[in-house]
C-alpha positions in Angstrom: -15.7 31.9 -20.9 -12.2 32.7 -19.8 -11.0 32.0 -16.3 -8.0 33.8 -14.8 -4.9 31.7 -14.1 -4.9 30.1 -10.7 -1.3 31.0 -9.8 -1.3 34.5 -11.1 1.9 33.9 -13.2 0.4 34.0 -16.6 0.3 30.9 -18.8 2.6 28.8 -16.6 0.5 27.4 -13.7 3.3 25.3 -12.2 7.0 26.2 -12.3 9.6 24.3 -10.4 12.1 26.4 -8.5 15.1 24.5 -7.2 16.0 25.4 -3.6 19.1 24.7 -1.6 17.0 22.7 0.8 15.6 20.6 -2.0 19.0 20.0 -3.6 20.5 19.0 -0.2 17.6 16.7 0.5 18.1 15.0 -2.9 21.9 14.8 -2.4 21.5 13.2 1.1 18.9 10.7 -0.2 21.1 9.8 -3.2 24.1 9.3 -1.0 22.2 7.1 1.4 20.8 5.1 -1.5 24.3 4.6 -2.8 25.9 3.7 0.5 23.3 1.0 1.5 23.8 -1.2 -1.6 27.6 -0.8 -1.3 27.4 -2.0 2.3 25.1 -4.8 1.4 27.4 -6.2 -1.2 30.8 -5.6 0.4 29.7 -6.7 3.8 28.0 -9.9 2.5 25.0 -9.0 4.7 22.7 -11.6 3.2 23.7 -15.2 2.5 21.2 -15.3 -0.4 22.6 -13.6 -3.4 19.2 -13.2 -5.1 17.9 -11.3 -2.0 20.9 -8.9 -2.2 20.4 -8.4 -6.0 16.7 -7.7 -5.5 17.3 -5.2 -2.7 20.0 -3.4 -4.7 17.7 -3.2 -7.8 14.9 -1.8 -5.6 17.2 0.8 -4.1 18.4 1.7 -7.7 14.8 2.4 -8.7 14.3 4.5 -5.6 17.5 6.5 -6.5 16.2 7.0 -10.0 13.0 8.5 -8.5 15.0 10.7 -6.2 17.0 12.1 -9.1 13.8 12.7 -11.1 12.0 14.5 -8.4 14.7 16.5 -6.7 17.1 17.2 -9.5 15.1 17.0 -12.8 11.9 18.4 -11.2 9.7 16.2 -13.3 6.1 15.5 -12.2 2.7 15.0 -13.8 2.0 18.7 -13.8 5.0 20.2 -15.6 4.8 21.0 -19.3 1.2 19.9 -19.5 2.1 16.2 -18.9 4.6 16.0 -21.8 7.5 15.4 -19.4 5.7 12.4 -17.9 5.0 11.0 -21.3 8.6 11.4 -22.3 9.6 9.7 -19.0 7.3 6.8 -19.6 8.7 6.3 -23.1 12.2 6.4 -21.7 11.3 3.7 -19.2 9.8 1.5 -21.9 13.0 1.8 -23.9 15.3 1.1 -21.0 13.2 -2.0 -20.0 13.4 -3.3 -23.6 17.2 -2.7 -23.9 18.1 -4.0 -20.5 15.7 -7.0 -20.8 17.1 -7.9 -24.2 20.7 -7.5 -23.0 20.1 -9.8 -20.0 18.3 -12.3 -22.2 21.1 -12.4 -24.8 23.8 -12.7 -22.1 22.0 -15.5 -20.3 21.5 -17.4 -23.5 25.2 -16.9 -24.5 26.3 -18.2 -21.1 23.9 -21.2 -21.2 24.9 -22.2 -24.8 28.7 -21.8 -24.4 30.8 -24.9 -24.9 32.5 -26.0 -21.8 36.3 -25.9 -21.7 38.1 -29.1 -22.1 39.8 -30.5 -18.9 43.3 -29.8 -20.2 42.6 -26.1 -20.6 40.9 -25.8 -17.2 44.0 -27.1 -15.4 46.6 -25.0 -17.2 44.5 -21.9 -17.7 45.7 -21.7 -21.3 43.4 -21.3 -24.3 
């Protein structure tokens, strides 16, 4: 039994159309989500550096979501869910690459030999 398309647009039930209002909303949100972390870091708003880092990372995730929704127009309905699957795969790869990079840099820093006192005073190496 064949059912007619719900939207009346043929085979494409859900098509994103970018509007000026949508792009301006995305731009304003992206600008705000850029200015707030800049202010937090440059103004030394919090004495605790870990709190500042956590807030900046959360705002970065929010900005990624703003770009995905307002500029890339990705959601669970577009392209039969394949866009969401590609997005999830990208997130997994980014988490692996960033996590491994941070882990390597942390271990390099922890295992570095300290400078001898004579080089620390003169600044020569």
